[in-house]
N, C-alpha and C positions, 0 to 999 in steps of 0.2 A: 621775783614774780612781776614787778612793775615792768622790767625790760621785756619779759615774755609777753605781757599783755600788749605793750606797744608794738612789738614785732608781729603779733597775731592780728592786731588792728590794721597794720600795713598790708599784710597778705590778704586780709578780708577785703580791703579796698581793691586789691588787684583782682580778686575773684569776682567782685561786683562789676568791675570794668570789663572783664572777659565775658561775663554773662550778658552785659549790655551790648557788647559788640556782636556776639553770636546771635542774640535775639534780633538786633537791628538788621543784621545781614540777612537772616532767614526771612524776616518779614518782607523785605524789599526784593528778595530773590523769587518770590512767588509772582507769577504774571498777574497783571491787573493793578488797580489802585483803589483807594478808599472811596472815590466818587464814581467809579464805573457802574455801580448799581443804580445810580440816580437816573431819572428820566433824561432823555437826550437833551443835553444842555448846549447852548451855543459855545463855540470855541472860546469866545471872549470871557464868558463866565467861568469856564474850566480853567483858563489861564489865571483869572483873578483868584480862584480858590487855591490853585497851586502856589501862587505868590503869597497868599495870606498865610499858608501853613508851611512855607519854605520848601515845598515839594518840587519847585522848579530849580532848586540848587542841585549840585552834584552830591552824590551820597556821602563822600567824606566830609563835605561842608555841613550837610544836614546832621550828621552824627556829631560833629564838633559843636554845632549850635545847641543840640540837645543836651550834651554833657555840660556845656556852659550854663544852661538854664537850671539844671538840677544840682550842680556841684558847687557853683560859686555863690556865696552869700552876698546879699545886697543890703546896704544901709539906707533906710528910708525914713523920712520925717512924717510920713502919713500913718495914721492909726489904722490898724486892720479893722475892717468892718465887723459889726456884730453879726451880720449874716454870714453865710458860708461862701459868699461870692468873693473870695480872695484868691489871687493867683498863686500864693505860696503856701506850702504845707506847714512850715514851721515859722512862727513869728515870735521873736524874743525881744522883750522890752528892755532897753538899756538906759533909757532916760524917759522923762515925761513925754517927749514928743519924738523920740528916736527909737526905731525898731530895726532889728536884724531880721531880714526875710531870706528864707532858704528853701530850696527844692521846689521849683516851678515845673511841674510835669506837663504843662501846656493845656490847651483846650481839647475837649472831646470832639471828634469829627461827627459823631452821630447825635450826641446830646448837645446841640449847638449852644444852648443857653447855659451850659455848665462846663466847668473846667474839670480836669482829672482830679485835682485836689478836692473839689466839691464832692465828687463821688467817694473819694477816700474818707473824707471827714464824716460823711453820712453813713456809708455802707461798710467800710472796713471795721469800725468798732463792733458791729454786729457779728461779723465773721470771726473776729478775735474772741469775743465773748463765747461764741459757740465752740471755738477751738479749745479755749481754756476749760470750759465745763466738760467737754469730751475728754480732755486729759485727766481732769479730776475723777471722772467716772472710771476711766481706764485704770488709774492708780488705786482708787478705793475698792475696785473689784479684783483687779489682777494681782496686786501684791499680796493682800491677805489670802487669796485663793492659792497662790504659789507657796506661801509659807505653810499653810495647812496641809497642802499636798505633799510637801517635803517632810514635814514632821510626822505625818501619818502615811508614810510610803507603803505602797502595796496594800492599802486598805480601801474601804469603800469611799472614804473622803478623797483619797488620791485619784481613784478612777472617776469620781464625780467631777472633781476639779479639772482634770485633763479632758473629760468629755465636753465640759463647758468651753474650755479653751479651743478644742477642735471645732466646736460649733461656731465660736466667734470668728475664727480664722476663715472658715469655709463659707459663711454667709455674709456677702457684702452688704453695704448699706443700701444699695439700689434694690436689693431684695427684701432686706429686713425693714426698711423704712415704710414701704406701702403696707406691710403686714401690721406694723405698729399703728399706723394711721387707721387701718380698717378695724382692728380689734379695740384699741383704747380710745380712738378718736371718734369713730363712726358708730360702732356697736355699743360699747360700754359708756361712751361719752365722758370718760374720766378727764381727758385733756383736749384742748382745742386742736383740731387736725392740722391747721396751718396758722402762720403768723408768728410774730415775735413780740414779747411783752415789754421791751425797753425802747424808749425813744429819746432823742437828744433833749437837753445837753447831757454829756457823759462826764463822769468824774475822771480827771486826768486824760480826757479824750477817748477813753476806752470803756470804763466800767459804768454800769447803770447807776443812776443817782439814787434809786430806791430799790431795795430788795424785799420781795414778799411773794406770796402765793401768786399774785397777778403776773409776776415775772417768771417764776419757776414753772408754772403750769404750761407755759409755752415752750420752755427750754428742755423739759425732762425727756420727751420722746426723741427730739433730734440729738441731744447729747448722748443718750443711751445708744441710739442707732449708730452714731459716729464713733463712740468710744468703746463699743463692745469688741471690735476687732483689736484695738490696742490693748484692752484688758487681757485678751487671750495671749497676746505676745508677751506681756509682762508676767502673766501667770507661769507660762512655760519657762521663761528666762529666770524668774525668781526661784522656781522649784529646782532647776538644774544647778544654779549657783549655790543655793543653800545646801543642797545635797553634797556638793563638792567641799564646801567649807566645813561642814560638821565632821568630815573625815580627816581633817587636818590634825597635826600633832598637838598644836596649842589648844585645840578644843578638848582633846583627851587629857591634856595636862590640867586644864581648868576643872574638868570633872574629877580627876584624881585628887585635886586639892579639896574636894568636898563642896564645891560651889553648887548652889541650887540650880536645877536644870533651867528654870526660867531665866536666871541671871546669865547662864552660859549662852543661851540662845539669843537673848535680847542684847546683852552688852558685848558679846564677842562674835558670835556667828552671824547674826543678822546684819550688823554694821558692815562687815567685810563682804557679805554676800550681795549687798545693794550696789556695790561699785559697778558691776556690769549692767545693772538696771538703770543707774544714773546715766551710763553711757548712751543708752537708747532714748532717754527722755527728751533730750534736745532735738534730735532728728524727728522723733515722734510728734513733738509739739508742732514743728514746722509742717510735718505731713498732715496733721489733723487740721491745721488752719487752712492749708492749701486744699485739703480734701473736703472742705465744706461746700464746694461748688455743687456736687451732686445732692448732698443733704439739703442745701438751701432750695434747690429746685423741687425736691420731693415734698418738703414741708412748707413751701411758700414763704421762705424767710427772705426778707429784703436785704441780703448781704451782697458781697462782691461777686458771688457766683453768677448771677444773671448778667451782670455787666461784663464780666470777663468772657463768658461764653459767647455773648452776642458781639463783643468787640472783635473776636477772632473771625466770625462769619462776615462782619461788616468792615473788616480791615481798618479798625479804629486803632491806628498805630500808637498814639499816646497812652490809651488805656492799657493796651497789651504790654507796652514797655514798662509803664509805671507799676502795674500789678506784678509782673515777673521780677522786677528789681526789688520791690518791697518784700516779696516772699523770699527772694534770695538773701536779702538782708536779715530776715528773721532766722533763716537756717544757719548762716555763719555766726550770728551772735548767739544763737542757742548753743551751738557747739562750743563757743568760747566760754560761756557760762558753765557748761558741763565740765570742761577742763579745769576751771577754777574750783568747782565744787569737789573735784577729785582730791585736791590737796587737803581739804578739810576732812574728808572721809578716811583717807589713808595718809598718815604723816610721812610714809616712806616716799611718797610722790612729791617731787620738787621740780620746778621748772627754772631753767636758766636762760 
């Protein structure tokens, strides 16, 4: 298993490098530059801006300098500031006055007073919180719905569950979100229509420091709107997988031995039927986190969505590169975690 994880980590690094190269190439292949939308500036100022951000270098050198800044750790004797104005995303203390600093994504071209890491430290935790809550909503609705639909096949419960699944797949968050805001936020006033209930500092850099109604009342509508589509996928997959497993010979053998039906389903059928479900949880989590862009715009959530969308239109290269690389990292690591979980769910699966 250890050798497998090391090998996967190596290939994950290769995938990240390929993604970075393709993204960097496509960004610079589009005509124009990040400062072309500015007012007519003197050539001297344009030259200074290009030199400041290494845009006057050849593209291979620009790419090499960028990789050097994000991949090579630095040892520094300076203490990272309490504020978010730090050039490096990761700061590891190794002694009283010595730190290892890693992953400098550079300054933002449009937010001149902030670096890309400042944006990540403030906005990325909110997008991650929303993605995690949406995944929990998808699992808490989709998996039980699929189990009930499979155990009550061709009954009203089955038809109801699959109808909900079809609705979840058919209605995107760009349609469902405004409906939720209008009904529950404007008319009934059950939840705030916009905003987010958590503010820095975050536990472990991600999780809100306090959990209560003041936090969840802002998160319920966006999490449901984003997670309903995932719950539909999980419901259909759980139903199909469980229906296949309950027809296996070892399930009939367990019933023939006189085991209680609850034990047969919970201890034997359900565990094996969840393997295909676990397969999709990793990519689904990455998709939900990256899919928060539209949800954040609809519900006015101050996450990464606004900055990523505006960075594309403003040609803010560092924000585009940093966001895509971080989300690519989430995807490959989520797939690795899923493969490791396989071995615990099914002892027959072993990696070499």
